[in-house]
N, C-alpha and C positions, 0 to 999 in steps of 0.2 A: 506496499499496501505507500503510496507516496505521500507527499506531505508539501503545503504551499501555505506562506502567510498570508493572510489578506491582503495585502497592501498588493502581491503577488500576484493576487488569486482577481482582483481588482484593473492590472492593469495590463493582466498577460489571460485574460477573458476565454479568446480563441484559443489556449494552449491550454486551459483548466478542462475545459468542453473538452478537449480531442484525447486529453489523458485521461477524461472521467470517463471518455467512451470505453475506454480498453480493461482501467482497474480503479478501482476507489480512492479517491480522494481528500485527503484530512485538513482542512481549511484553519490553520492556526492564528492565533493573536493576543502578542503579545506571549509565545512562545511554547502557547496550552491548548490543545486541541479544543474548537469549536464548533463543529456542522463536519457532513462528511457527505462530498461530491458524488451520486454515481450515476450510472445511464440508465434511461429508463427501464428498459426490459430486467435492471438489476435490479429493481425499487420494487415493479411489480413482480419477480421474483417472491421476494421478502415480506411486500404486501399480503401474496397468497397464501405462502406458510405462515405469516401470523392470525391470517383470518378463520386459518382451516384449523389451527393449534385453540383460538377465540368457539370456534365450536363445539371444537370436541368436549375444551369446558364448559361451556350453555347447555351442554346433553349429558352433565354428571349433578 
């Protein structure tokens, strides 16, 4: 997983998008992670897993 400062993310937004399409990118502010940028496909996969887990919990 790559990391990028918030400032670099702002100034190199195109690079951020290109990188995040291939692998998650952690955005750091003052050296601390604040968000992770992921490709839409990865987000949808994670959302489906979360939805399935939530549905399973509701069944019990």
